[in-house]
N, C-alpha and C positions, 0 to 999 in steps of 0.2 A: 831020081829024087833031087830036089834042090834044097840046100840049107841056107836059111836067111839069118844073118846076125841080128840078135835080139837083146834088148836090155829092158829091165823094169826099174823105173826111177820113182822115188818118193819125192814129191814136190811140196814146197812151203814148210820144210823141216830140214834140219841137219842130222836128225836122229832116224836111223832106219826103222821102218814099220810105223811111223807116226804121221806122215803127211798124206798126200793124195797120190796113189800110184798111177802111173801111166806106162803102158807098154809101148816100146819104140822098136819098129822094124827098120834097121839102119839102111838097108838097100832093097827097096821094094820095086825097083825097075822091072817091068815085065808082068807084075801082078795086075789083074784087072779089078774092077770095082767089086764084083761079086766075091772074088777071093779075099779082098781086103775086108769086106763086110763079114765074111765067114770067120776070119781070124779074130776080128773085133768081138764078134758074138762069142767066140770060144774063150778069149781071155776074160770076158765077163767083167772087165773094168769099166769105169765110167767113160774112159776114152783110150783108144789105141791109135798110134800115129804111124804113118808110112812115109819114109823119105824117098822121094822120086826125083828124077832129073829136073833141074830148074829150067824155066822158060824165060825168066826176066834176067837181063844182064846184071842188074843191080843186086840181085839176090845172092846169098851165099848157098842156099839150098831151098828146096820146095818140100812141103809136107802136106799130106792129106790126113784128115782127122775124122775118126769114126767113133760113135757110141756103139753099144751092142746092137742098136736097131737102125741107125741112120748115120749119114755123113754130115759133118758140121763145116761151115766155111772158116771158122776160127774158134779157138778155145784157149783159155789162159794157162791152166796148169800143163796141158800138153805142149804148149809153146815153150815154156820154161824147161820142161822135162826133155823135150827133143833136143833143144839147144845144149843142155847139159850132157846128154848122151853122145852127141856128135863131137862136142869139144873133148870129152873124156876119151873117146875112141880115136882122136886125132884126125877126124874126117873134115872138120872145118877149123878155121883159125879166126879168132876175133881180131879185127883191125882197129887199133886204138880203143880197145874195149867195146867194140860194137859189132853186131851181126845184123843181117837183114834176112828175114824169113819170108818166103813166098807161100801163100796159102789161098784158100778160096775167096777170102775177103780182100786179097791184094797183098801188098808189101807191109810187113810188120817189123818195126825197128826195135832191137834189143840192146841192152847195155849189160856188160859182163863185169862182175867184180874182179879185182886183181888177185883174190885168193884162189890159188889153183888146187887147193885140197878139196876133198869131199865136203859138200855143204857150201860150195861157191855160190855167191849171190848173183842172180840173173833177174833183170826186169824187162818188161815190154811196154811199149807205148800203146795204150788202148786205141783201137780204131775210133774215129770221130763218132760220138753217140748221137742217135736221133731219138728224141724223147717226146712222148705224148702221155698226158695224164689220163687215168681211167675215169669213166663216168661215175656218177654217184651209185648207180645200180651195179656197175662192175666192181666198185670198191666194196660195197656192202656184201656182194656175193663172195668176194675174196676173203673178207673177214670171217664170214660164215664157214668157208672151206677151211681156213686156218684154225678155227675154233678159238679165236682170241680177239682182243680189242686192238685196233690199229691206233697209231698215234693220231690225235685229233687235228694237229696243226699241219700235217703234210699228207696230201693225197697220193695214193699209189700211182706209179708211173710205169709205162712200158718203155724200156730202154733197149734200143737196137744197136748192137755193135757187130753184127753178123749173127751171133746168138742173140735172141730177143728175150730178155728177162723182165718179168713183172717184178718191180721192186717195191716193197712195203716197209715202212718204218713202224716199229712197235714201241711201246712206252719205255722199255728198258731191256737190258740183256736178259734179265730173269724171265720176262715174257717171251723172248725168243726161244729160250731153252725149254719153256713149258708148253710151247705150241705143239698141238697134235693134229696135223692136217689130215683131212679126208683125201687120200691120194687118188681115189677113183674119180671123185668130183673135180679134183685139181687137174687130172688128165684131160677131162672133157673141157674144163675151163681154158686150159692152155691151147688145146686144139682149136677151140672157137676163136681165140685171139691170135692164133698163129704164133704163140709164144713157145720158147724153149722150156721155160719153167718159171719158178717163183723164188725170189730171194727176199728173205726177211732179215732185218737187223735192228739192233737197239743199243743204246749207250751203256757202257760199263760203269761201275761205281768208280769214283776217283781213287787213284792209287793202284788200279789194276794194270797189269802188263799191257793190255790192249785197250784201245779206245772204244771199240764196238765188238759185239758178238754177232756173227753172221751164220745163217743156215741157207741152203739152196736145195730145191726140190725140182726134179725133172722127170716125173713119171711117164710123160708122153714120149720121152727118149729112152725109156727103159732104165732110168736111174732114179730110184725113189728119193734118195738123199745123197747129194754129192758131198764127199767128205770135206774137201777144201777147194773152192771154185774160183779160179782166177778171173774169168770173164764176169762172173757174178759179183765178185768184189769190185771189179772195175766199174760195173754198172751201178753198184751201191755208191761208189765215189762220185759218179756222174750225177746220181740222185742228190747227194749231199751238196754238190756245187749248184745244181739246178734249183734247189730249195733254199739257197742262201745260208747254208749251215757250215761253211768252211771256217768261219770264226769260232764256232762251237767246238768242232773236232780238230781244227788245225789244218794247215796245208800239207802236213806230213804226219801220218799216224799209222798205227798198227791195228789190223783187224784179226780177231781169232775166230776159228771155225773148226768144227769136227769133234768137239768135246763129247757129244752124245754118241758118236760112233767110234770113240777110242782113238782119235787121230791127233787132236791138239795142234792144228796147223796155225802158222803165223804168216800173215800177208802184209807186206809193207806198201802203203799207199802214198802217192804224192799227187796233190791236186794243184794244178796251175790253171790260169785263165784259158790257155789255148791247148792244154794237153793234160792227160792223166797217165801216170805210170803205176804199174802193178808189179811187185817183185817179191822175191824170197829165195831161200836156200833150196838146194836139191841134193839128193844122195842116191847112188845106184844100189839096188838091193839084189838084183838078179842079172847075170850075164850068161848068154849062151846062144843057142841057135834054135830056130823053128824049121822043121822038115816039111817041105811042100811036095806032094806027089806030082809026078810029071803029067 
């Protein structure tokens, strides 16, 4: 039997059991793809990560990321959660507050806050997005699937950052929370577009802690609703920039996600002309080992 060091980290929160959990296997060298997928299916979390030997000299570590049903080239909250777990375990050290992660989409740069206590802030630079608007027919089908009215001034877009999210803006946060998507139809819709899932967002009322409310659905990946999605929020930020709404929301703002599934995550977004950063706090909830049969 082989014992693998394991941590479960809540991301986009400093309060245990409130963010989006990710399972992190800290030393997965020697595991094959089928074994990793089996473990990810067993944890039944939206993502499970496996730290493996790096191949790029510039990287501090390499990670493979799995949903219960498939492998992803990149994902946001697993990136932050894995970095948090490795830093906490003393397996990596930030250099001048920076780390470089190697993953399927390439090298991802992270910035680590100076607070070394639980809840440290970590942010990642979103891979360069590739954006394409949906057709009228595709947008109409999406609105029907979501069971809600889309914002009339902005057409939904497919935003590709490794994960490929269809992003749709709704009239306001209340409409986001009221949406009741048909997940079976969405699964077929996502498979037809080659999309990871659908992200919806809408503006909060003035005076609210966050600027926007976000929800993310990925039924084709075995995740009906992702509690707090880093890559999805990054794609939302790319949508905001692409549609000329940075002046409305600001170049730095907070997104909230997970209220309907009891998570209340907060995601910090920074939008610049040449890059987008996504960040938040993280806290470890479980530490132990997984036993793998020989």
